[in-house]
C-alpha atoms as one frame of an Amber mdcrd trajectory, in Angstrom:
protein
 -33.879  -3.496   5.537 -30.619  -1.560   7.140 -27.780  -1.227   5.013 -25.190
  -4.226   5.775 -22.491  -3.239   8.265 -20.367  -6.006   5.972 -17.561  -4.170
   3.916 -17.358  -5.356   0.528 -14.908  -4.642  -2.336 -17.606  -2.329  -4.527
 -17.816  -0.102  -1.492 -14.041   0.351  -1.299 -12.575   3.039  -2.948  -8.680
   3.350  -3.164  -6.874   6.864  -3.746  -3.688   7.741  -3.615  -2.870  11.568
  -3.040  -6.588  12.171  -2.932  -7.368  10.901  -6.043  -8.510   7.294  -7.751
  -5.063   6.991  -9.898  -6.092   3.508 -11.046  -8.693   0.864 -11.119  -7.540
  -1.124  -8.222  -8.401  -4.805  -8.419  -6.842  -6.018  -5.077  -5.076  -4.143
  -1.900  -3.520  -6.097   0.829  -0.803  -5.066   3.343   0.794  -5.920   7.103
   1.768  -3.840   9.575   4.313  -5.389  11.941   5.529  -4.705  15.262   9.041
  -6.459  15.658   9.872  -7.621  19.350  13.489  -9.328  20.529  14.040 -11.549
  23.069  15.463 -10.375  26.392  17.575 -13.223  27.492  19.340 -12.789  30.878
  21.650 -14.872  32.443  20.588 -17.446  35.446  17.188 -17.338  33.770  15.585
 -20.320  31.531  12.992 -17.803  30.321  12.903 -14.877  28.362  12.822 -12.048
  30.404  10.738  -9.912  28.682  10.363  -8.771  24.706  11.725  -5.376  23.549
  10.154  -3.653  20.819  12.737  -3.271  17.967  10.751  -2.103  14.768   7.814
  -1.291  13.010   7.028  -1.932   9.162   4.295  -1.416   6.550   4.434  -3.920
   3.616   1.796  -4.608   0.958   0.729  -4.846  -2.537  -2.001  -3.302  -4.478
  -3.129  -4.614  -8.086  -4.355  -2.754 -10.871  -6.371  -3.202 -14.208  -3.668
  -2.781 -16.842  -5.101   0.252 -19.462  -3.665   1.007 -22.872  -1.559   3.775
 -23.251  -1.510   4.181 -19.416   1.291   2.773 -17.475   2.327   2.855 -13.833
   4.990   5.408 -14.652   2.870   7.591 -16.866   0.690   7.225 -13.830   3.860
   8.570 -11.115   3.531   5.425  -9.243   6.904   4.159 -10.447   9.617   6.550
 -11.433  10.316   6.738 -14.944  13.720   5.061 -16.184  15.058   7.960 -18.081
  17.591   8.321 -20.990  20.363   6.995 -18.723  21.580   5.940 -15.623  22.098
   8.920 -13.901  18.452  10.297 -14.921  16.958   7.245 -13.575  18.887   7.419
 -10.463  17.389  11.017 -10.246  13.920  10.186 -10.950  14.359   7.392  -8.180
  15.760   9.831  -5.723  13.194  12.429  -6.416  10.196  10.511  -6.452   7.907
  11.429  -3.649   6.278   9.733  -0.826   2.279   9.433  -1.424  -0.707   8.780
   0.890  -2.894   5.819  -0.029  -6.264   5.743   1.925  -8.960   2.999   1.794
 -12.122   4.455   2.015 -15.578   2.988   2.454 -18.048   5.001   0.312 -21.118
   4.397   2.532 -23.153   7.170   3.573 -21.269   8.997   5.437 -18.188   7.765
   3.630 -15.224   6.792   6.003 -11.583   6.298   6.203 -10.731   2.455   6.686
  -6.955   2.899   6.540  -4.398   5.696   5.785  -1.046   4.637   5.041   1.445
   7.288   4.690   5.128   7.427   3.706   4.070   4.956   0.681   6.803   3.954
  -1.520   6.098   1.717  -4.815   8.944  -0.296  -4.679   8.676  -2.994  -8.508
   5.823  -3.486 -10.939   5.118  -6.553 -13.309   1.936  -7.419 -15.010   0.122
 -10.427 -16.084  -1.725 -11.443 -18.865  -4.176 -14.743 -19.005  -6.346 -16.165
 -21.907  -9.543 -15.084 -21.241  -8.365 -12.727 -18.240  -7.729  -9.147 -17.290
  -4.520  -8.138 -17.875  -3.608  -6.896 -14.478  -0.333  -5.323 -12.526   0.594
  -6.027  -9.196   3.098  -3.412  -7.424   4.486  -4.182  -4.108   4.547  -1.020
  -1.580   6.282  -0.147   1.768   4.627   2.520   4.197   6.025   4.216   6.877
   2.828   4.552   9.073  -0.484   2.894   8.648  -3.831   4.083  10.783  -6.998
   2.229  10.394 -10.438   3.236  11.011 -10.295   3.830  14.768  -7.974   6.229
  14.392  -8.403   7.625  10.516 -10.443  10.966  10.165 -12.946  11.004   7.266
């Protein structure tokens, strides 16, 4: 039987700046083009839609591992010893590239998100559960597998 063309999570790899940074359990994002109505005098309907923006928003969930934090991994800037150091850490936080990759043979990029900034983090621990951290992000651009190269 030929291998399935259906993508499954066990076949997917999440990489940040070329390396697997943490064990991801979930990633989701939306890329949205914003349009504004162009309304003109003497016409009841909208005349046209003018593109006014493009945004990429999402979140990634990772397994919480002892002695490893989102700050120690470099995903979130460190707080620092004081307010000034905290601000410097935030300002100097580099944009990253996130790649969702199909590990099938041959490997193929499913999506590439560039200019990624991680916004916040929080973690949850439940009875009989695995602790996970949810990390929302914004990206400047997304390319899907029809545009992304391996």
